[in-house]
TORFIFI-278259 format. One record per residue (C-alpha): x, y, z; residue number from 1; residue in three letters. Coordinates in steps of 0.2 Angstrom, whole numbers, plus 5000, padded with zeros to 4 digits. Example, Ala and Ser with C-alpha at 12.3 -4.5 7.8 and 13.67 -1.06 7.14 Angstrom:
u_v_w_drense_drenvex
5062_4978_5039_1_ALA;
5068_4995_5036_2_SER;
***
This chain:
u_v_w_drense_drenvex
5170_5106_5029_1_UNK;
5152_5100_5027_2_UNK;
5158_5094_5010_3_UNK;
5168_5080_5019_4_UNK;
5151_5072_5023_5_UNK;
5140_5062_5012_6_UNK;
5124_5071_5007_7_UNK;
5114_5059_5019_8_UNK;
5125_5062_5034_9_UNK;
5125_5081_5031_10_UNK;
5107_5082_5030_11_UNK;
5105_5071_5045_12_UNK;
5117_5082_5055_13_UNK;
5108_5098_5050_14_UNK;
5092_5092_5055_15_UNK;
5099_5086_5072_16_UNK;
5108_5102_5075_17_UNK;
5092_5112_5071_18_UNK;
5083_5102_5085_19_UNK;
5097_5105_5097_20_UNK;
5097_5124_5093_21_UNK;
5078_5125_5096_22_UNK;
5081_5116_5113_23_UNK;
5096_5128_5117_24_UNK;
5086_5144_5112_25_UNK;
5071_5139_5122_26_UNK;
5082_5139_5138_27_UNK;
5091_5155_5132_28_UNK;
5108_5145_5133_29_UNK;
5123_5153_5124_30_UNK;
5135_5146_5111_31_UNK;
5148_5139_5112_32_UNK;
5138_5125_5121_33_UNK;
5143_5120_5138_34_UNK;
5144_5102_5145_35_UNK;
5130_5107_5157_36_UNK;
5119_5111_5142_37_UNK;
5123_5094_5134_38_UNK;
5118_5085_5150_39_UNK;
5102_5094_5150_40_UNK;
5099_5089_5132_41_UNK;
5103_5071_5135_42_UNK;
5091_5071_5149_43_UNK;
5077_5078_5138_44_UNK;
5081_5065_5124_45_UNK;
5080_5051_5137_46_UNK;
5063_5057_5143_47_UNK;
5057_5056_5125_48_UNK;
5061_5038_5125_49_UNK;
5074_5039_5111_50_UNK;
5085_5024_5108_51_UNK;
5103_5026_5113_52_UNK;
5109_5025_5095_53_UNK;
5097_5040_5091_54_UNK;
5104_5050_5106_55_UNK;
5122_5046_5100_56_UNK;
5117_5053_5083_57_UNK;
5111_5069_5090_58_UNK;
5127_5071_5100_59_UNK;
5137_5067_5085_60_UNK;
5129_5082_5076_61_UNK;
5132_5094_5090_62_UNK;
5150_5088_5091_63_UNK;
5153_5090_5072_64_UNK;
5146_5108_5071_65_UNK;
5156_5114_5086_66_UNK;
5172_5106_5079_67_UNK;
5170_5113_5061_68_UNK;
5166_5130_5069_69_UNK;
5182_5130_5079_70_UNK;
5173_5128_5096_71_UNK;
5177_5116_5110_72_UNK;
5167_5100_5108_73_UNK;
5156_5100_5124_74_UNK;
5151_5081_5121_75_UNK;
5169_5076_5124_76_UNK;
5168_5082_5142_77_UNK;
5170_5067_5155_78_UNK;
5153_5071_5163_79_UNK;
5144_5069_5147_80_UNK;
5153_5052_5143_81_UNK;
5148_5046_5161_82_UNK;
5130_5051_5158_83_UNK;
5129_5043_5141_84_UNK;
5136_5027_5148_85_UNK;
5123_5027_5162_86_UNK;
5109_5030_5150_87_UNK;
5115_5016_5139_88_UNK;
5116_5004_5153_89_UNK;
5099_5009_5160_90_UNK;
5091_5007_5142_91_UNK;
5100_4990_5141_92_UNK;
5093_4984_5157_93_UNK;
5075_4991_5154_94_UNK;
5062_4978_5148_95_UNK;
5059_4980_5130_96_UNK;
5042_4986_5123_97_UNK;
5034_4980_5107_98_UNK;
5038_4991_5093_99_UNK;
5021_4988_5085_100_UNK;
5005_4985_5095_101_UNK;
4992_4974_5087_102_UNK;
4978_4982_5078_103_UNK;
4961_4980_5086_104_UNK;
4944_4981_5078_105_UNK;
4942_4998_5085_106_UNK;
4958_5004_5078_107_UNK;
4953_4997_5061_108_UNK;
4937_5007_5061_109_UNK;
4946_5023_5066_110_UNK;
4959_5020_5052_111_UNK;
4945_5018_5039_112_UNK;
4936_5033_5046_113_UNK;
4951_5044_5043_114_UNK;
4954_5037_5026_115_UNK;
4937_5043_5020_116_UNK;
4942_5061_5020_117_UNK;
4960_5059_5014_118_UNK;
4958_5049_4998_119_UNK;
4958_5057_4981_120_UNK;
4943_5047_4975_121_UNK;
4929_5036_4980_122_UNK;
4936_5021_4972_123_UNK;
4953_5024_4981_124_UNK;
4944_5024_4997_125_UNK;
4934_5008_4993_126_UNK;
4950_5000_4987_127_UNK;
4961_5004_5003_128_UNK;
4946_5000_5014_129_UNK;
4944_4982_5007_130_UNK;
4963_4980_5008_131_UNK;
4964_4985_5026_132_UNK;
4949_4974_5031_133_UNK;
4955_4958_5021_134_UNK;
4972_4960_5029_135_UNK;
4965_4962_5046_136_UNK;
4953_4947_5046_137_UNK;
4965_4936_5037_138_UNK;
4980_4941_5047_139_UNK;
4990_4945_5031_140_UNK;
5007_4954_5029_141_UNK;
5008_4968_5016_142_UNK;
5019_4957_5005_143_UNK;
5005_4944_5004_144_UNK;
4992_4956_4997_145_UNK;
5000_4971_4988_146_UNK;
5010_4974_4973_147_UNK;
5029_4972_4976_148_UNK;
5044_4967_4967_149_UNK;
5038_4949_4968_150_UNK;
5022_4952_4959_151_UNK;
5018_4934_4958_152_UNK;
5012_4935_4976_153_UNK;
5000_4949_4974_154_UNK;
4983_4946_4979_155_UNK;
4970_4948_4965_156_UNK;
4951_4952_4965_157_UNK;
4949_4935_4956_158_UNK;
4958_4926_4970_159_UNK;
4944_4931_4982_160_UNK;
4926_4924_4982_161_UNK;
4912_4930_4992_162_UNK;
4898_4918_4998_163_UNK;
4883_4921_5009_164_UNK;
4892_4917_5025_165_UNK;
4910_4916_5021_166_UNK;
4924_4924_5010_167_UNK;
4936_4912_5002_168_UNK;
4954_4918_4997_169_UNK;
4965_4908_4985_170_UNK;
4983_4911_4987_171_UNK;
4993_4905_4972_172_UNK;
5010_4907_4980_173_UNK;
5019_4913_4995_174_UNK;
5035_4922_4999_175_UNK;
5044_4906_5002_176_UNK;
5034_4895_4991_177_UNK;
5027_4896_4973_178_UNK;
5015_4882_4976_179_UNK;
4997_4885_4979_180_UNK;
4988_4880_4995_181_UNK;
4970_4875_5000_182_UNK;
4958_4890_5000_183_UNK;
4959_4901_5016_184_UNK;
4941_4904_5022_185_UNK;
4934_4918_5033_186_UNK;
4917_4913_5041_187_UNK;
4905_4927_5045_188_UNK;
4887_4925_5051_189_UNK;
4881_4942_5045_190_UNK;
4886_4955_5031_191_UNK;
4889_4971_5041_192_UNK;
4899_4986_5036_193_UNK;
4918_4984_5038_194_UNK;
4917_4966_5036_195_UNK;
4926_4956_5022_196_UNK;
4911_4951_5012_197_UNK;
4904_4968_5011_198_UNK;
4920_4977_5008_199_UNK;
4925_4965_4993_200_UNK;
4907_4966_4986_201_UNK;
4908_4985_4986_202_UNK;
4925_4985_4978_203_UNK;
4919_4973_4964_204_UNK;
4905_4985_4960_205_UNK;
4918_4999_4958_206_UNK;
4932_4990_4950_207_UNK;
4932_4994_4931_208_UNK;
4942_4978_4927_209_UNK;
4941_4961_4934_210_UNK;
4957_4952_4939_211_UNK;
4966_4968_4944_212_UNK;
4976_4968_4960_213_UNK;
4968_4972_4977_214_UNK;
4980_4987_4977_215_UNK;
4990_4994_4963_216_UNK;
5007_5003_4967_217_UNK;
***
């Protein structure tokens, strides 16, 4: 009966069922699963701050496995339905939290520190370091700096000029405009580590070819 599902759905259900099984075994709870076990499971998923759609996905997997195994579906119990509606209502009325918090300078330094030991080469570390620093200080989105399907928007080394007290970035085009704009200038009083001018200067020294993208896919 698993063949009735698409490969993606089957893989998703197997993963969710494995998660539920681990939960069930940790409490020494039997199969077939009872509605009481599902109530405990939903409570656990809710405490993990999962979205209501994700919780529904887990329950769908549990329901499917029971039905194809000729076991009574515990998720169809009225008590489970009432709990699910209550959780959905609670999450709907809860104040939403930002999905992504802003990156601070401390987080940037931490990211760079972790990259140092995870890159395959010294040049790769220097390249990613420069990319992260430029994107942070210039407030760039990934699509404004890295190789993508719209390659004309990729930021190149030749688009960045380092001066004594500033870094100048020339954007040839944008996502919604193919026209160039006035240079974007980052001013800095000193040339310290993990600053735009220092990171780009170091990248230029290591880059074997001028005019290459700041990041290659």
